C-alpha positions as CSV (number, residue, x, y, z in Angstrom):
1,M,-9.7,18.9,-20.2
2,G,-9.7,16.1,-17.7
3,T,-12.7,14.9,-15.8
4,M,-12.8,15.8,-12.1
5,I,-12.7,12.8,-9.8
6,F,-14.5,13.3,-6.5
7,K,-13.4,11.2,-3.5
8,T,-14.7,11.0,0.0
9,P,-12.4,11.8,2.9
10,F,-12.3,8.1,3.7
11,Q,-11.2,7.2,0.1
12,E,-8.4,9.8,0.3
13,E,-7.3,8.5,3.7
14,R,-7.3,4.9,2.5
15,E,-5.3,5.8,-0.6
16,A,-2.7,7.6,1.5
17,R,-2.5,4.7,4.0
18,D,-2.2,2.2,1.1
19,L,0.6,4.2,-0.5
20,A,2.4,4.4,2.8
21,I,2.2,0.6,3.3
22,Y,3.4,0.1,-0.3
23,N,6.4,2.4,0.1
24,E,7.4,1.1,3.5
25,Y,7.1,-2.6,2.3
26,N,9.4,-1.8,-0.7
27,E,11.9,0.1,1.5
28,L,12.1,-2.7,4.1
29,M,12.3,-5.5,1.5
30,S,15.2,-3.7,-0.3
31,V,17.4,-4.8,2.6
32,K,19.2,-8.1,1.7
33,G,18.2,-11.0,3.9
34,Q,15.0,-9.3,5.1
35,S,12.3,-11.7,6.4
36,K,9.1,-11.2,4.4
37,T,7.0,-12.6,7.1
38,L,8.3,-10.3,9.8
39,V,8.0,-7.3,7.5
40,M,4.3,-8.2,6.9
41,E,3.7,-8.6,10.6
42,H,5.3,-5.2,11.3
43,L,3.1,-3.5,8.7
44,M,0.0,-5.3,10.0
45,K,0.7,-4.0,13.6
46,K,1.7,-0.5,12.5
47,Y,-1.3,0.1,10.2
48,G,-3.9,-2.0,12.1
49,V,-4.3,-4.5,9.3
50,H,-5.6,-7.9,10.5
51,S,-4.5,-10.2,7.6
52,I,-1.3,-10.7,5.6
53,G,-3.6,-11.2,2.6
54,T,-4.8,-7.7,3.0
55,I,-1.3,-6.4,2.7
56,Y,-1.0,-8.3,-0.6
57,V,-4.3,-6.8,-1.8
58,I,-3.2,-3.3,-0.8
59,R,0.2,-3.6,-2.6
60,R,-1.5,-4.9,-5.8
61,R,-4.1,-2.1,-5.6
62,V,-1.4,0.6,-5.3
63,E,0.7,-1.0,-8.2
64,E,-2.4,-0.8,-10.4
65,R,-3.1,2.8,-9.5
66,L,0.5,3.8,-10.1
67,K,0.5,1.9,-13.5
68,R,-2.7,3.7,-14.6
69,K,-1.3,7.1,-13.5
70,G,1.8,6.5,-15.5
71,E,-0.1,5.8,-18.8
C-alpha cells in the first residue's frame, strides 16, 4: 500500500502550471524553425514568469517528476 502524499492547494496549482508550461514548450518547439527565445518570452508573458531561467527550472522540475512517476 502506497503512502499518501498531502499537498497544499498552492503546491497542486504550481504543479499544474508547471506541467502546462512543460507541455506547451514541447508542443511549440516541435515546429521546425521555431525561435526558442520567442517561445520562452511567450511562455513568460502567458504564465506571469519573470525570468527565462525560471522556465528552464520548471522544465527540469517537471522532467524529474515525470521520470520518478515512470519508475
